[in-house]
C-alpha positions in Angstrom: -41.3 114.5 -235.8 -44.2 111.6 -235.6 -48.0 113.3 -235.1 -49.7 111.6 -232.4 -53.5 112.2 -232.4 -55.6 110.7 -230.6 -58.7 108.8 -232.1 -62.4 108.3 -230.5 -62.9 104.8 -229.1 -64.5 102.2 -231.1 -67.7 102.1 -228.4 -68.6 106.1 -229.2 -68.3 105.8 -232.6 -70.8 103.1 -232.4 -73.0 104.9 -230.1 -72.6 108.3 -232.4 -73.6 106.4 -235.7 -77.0 104.6 -233.4 -77.7 107.9 -232.0 -77.8 109.2 -235.6 -80.1 105.9 -237.1 -82.3 106.7 -234.2 -82.9 110.5 -234.9 -83.8 109.6 -238.7 -86.1 106.6 -238.1 -87.8 109.0 -235.4 -88.3 111.9 -237.8 -89.2 109.6 -240.2 -91.9 108.2 -238.1 -93.1 111.2 -237.0 -93.4 112.3 -240.9 -95.1 109.8 -241.6 -97.4 109.6 -238.9 -98.3 113.7 -238.9 -98.8 113.8 -242.8 -101.2 111.0 -243.0 -104.7 113.3 -243.1 -102.9 115.1 -246.2 -101.6 111.6 -247.7 -105.2 110.4 -247.2 -106.8 113.7 -249.2 -104.0 113.2 -252.0 -105.3 109.9 -252.5 -108.8 110.7 -252.1 -108.4 113.0 -254.5 -106.7 110.8 -257.1 -109.0 108.0 -257.3 -111.6 110.4 -257.6 -110.3 111.9 -260.3 -109.9 108.3 -262.0 -113.4 107.3 -261.2 -114.4 110.9 -262.8 -112.8 110.2 -266.2 -114.1 106.6 -266.2 -117.8 107.6 -266.0 -118.2 105.3 -262.9 -120.4 107.8 -260.8 -119.0 106.4 -257.0 -116.9 108.8 -255.0 -114.8 108.2 -252.3 -115.4 110.7 -249.7 -113.5 110.7 -246.5 -111.2 108.2 -244.5 -112.7 106.4 -242.3 -110.7 106.2 -238.9 -109.1 102.7 -238.2 -111.1 102.8 -234.7 -114.3 102.6 -236.7 -112.9 99.5 -238.4 -113.7 96.2 -237.5 -111.3 94.0 -236.1 -109.1 91.9 -238.7 -109.7 94.1 -241.7 -106.4 94.4 -243.8 -104.4 98.2 -242.7 -102.2 97.7 -245.8 -104.3 100.3 -247.4 -106.7 102.9 -246.9 -110.2 102.6 -246.0 -113.1 105.7 -247.5 -116.6 106.0 -247.1 -118.2 106.4 -251.0 -121.1 107.9 -252.2 -123.2 106.7 -255.0 -123.6 103.2 -253.4 -125.8 101.9 -250.5 -125.2 103.2 -246.5 -122.0 102.2 -245.3 -120.3 100.7 -248.3 -116.6 101.5 -248.2 -113.6 101.4 -250.5 -110.5 99.5 -249.4 -107.9 101.5 -252.1 -104.3 99.3 -251.8 -101.8 97.6 -253.8 -102.5 95.1 -255.5 -99.6 92.3 -256.7 -99.8 89.9 -259.7 -97.5 88.4 -261.8 -94.3 89.9 -259.7 -96.1 93.5 -260.7 -97.6 96.2 -258.2 -100.6 98.1 -259.5 -103.1 100.4 -257.5 -106.7 98.9 -256.9 -109.8 99.9 -255.1 -111.9 97.4 -253.5 -115.4 98.0 -253.2 -116.9 96.7 -250.0 -120.5 95.5 -248.9 -121.9 97.6 -246.0 -120.3 95.7 -242.6 -117.7 94.9 -244.1 -118.1 91.4 -245.0 -117.5 91.1 -248.4 -115.8 93.1 -251.5 -118.2 93.5 -254.3 -116.0 94.5 -256.5 -112.4 95.4 -257.3 -111.3 98.6 -259.5 -108.0 99.1 -261.0 -107.0 102.3 -260.7 -104.9 102.5 -264.0 -104.8 101.2 -267.3 -102.1 99.0 -266.5 -104.1 97.5 -263.5 -107.1 97.1 -265.8 -105.0 94.7 -267.6 -103.6 93.4 -265.0 -107.2 92.8 -263.2 -108.6 90.7 -266.0 -105.5 88.1 -266.2 -106.3 87.1 -262.1 -107.4 84.2 -261.4 -110.7 84.2 -259.3 -108.8 82.1 -256.8 -106.5 85.3 -256.0 -109.3 87.9 -256.3 -111.4 85.6 -253.3 -108.1 85.4 -251.1 -107.8 89.4 -251.6 -111.2 89.6 -251.0 -110.7 87.4 -247.4 -107.8 89.4 -246.4 -109.4 92.6 -247.2 -112.5 91.8 -245.1 -110.9 89.4 -242.6 -112.7 86.7 -243.3 -111.6 83.2 -241.9 -109.8 81.7 -244.3 
């Protein structure tokens, strides 16, 4: 006795698979979008804790909305207003990449957003790595963060 059983046509399998992938991407995108305030608050608290432990009087205050930033500034991190600095000073928290490693850093940006005043390492590894980074690379990062013309 031979058993015959019907298989789904290949295009239908592909459509179901594509639907699952699309649904997973949609769910991930919605989670990323709707958890942004929570992630920003977590980052703010973590950076402020690092600043406090290092004896730095500056603190991050609040995330800067994307609409308040001028065109061309980097969106590959999170912008915050700062206290303990001149009015209008902002901080850009991002992952610095040097010698094949990633490390968390903050760039203090002058009022008006046109110049990086300093880079703040946010852990011990970042502190060691920032000392080794050449001034040319720091200038490159500064231009990319502020959106200055190359």
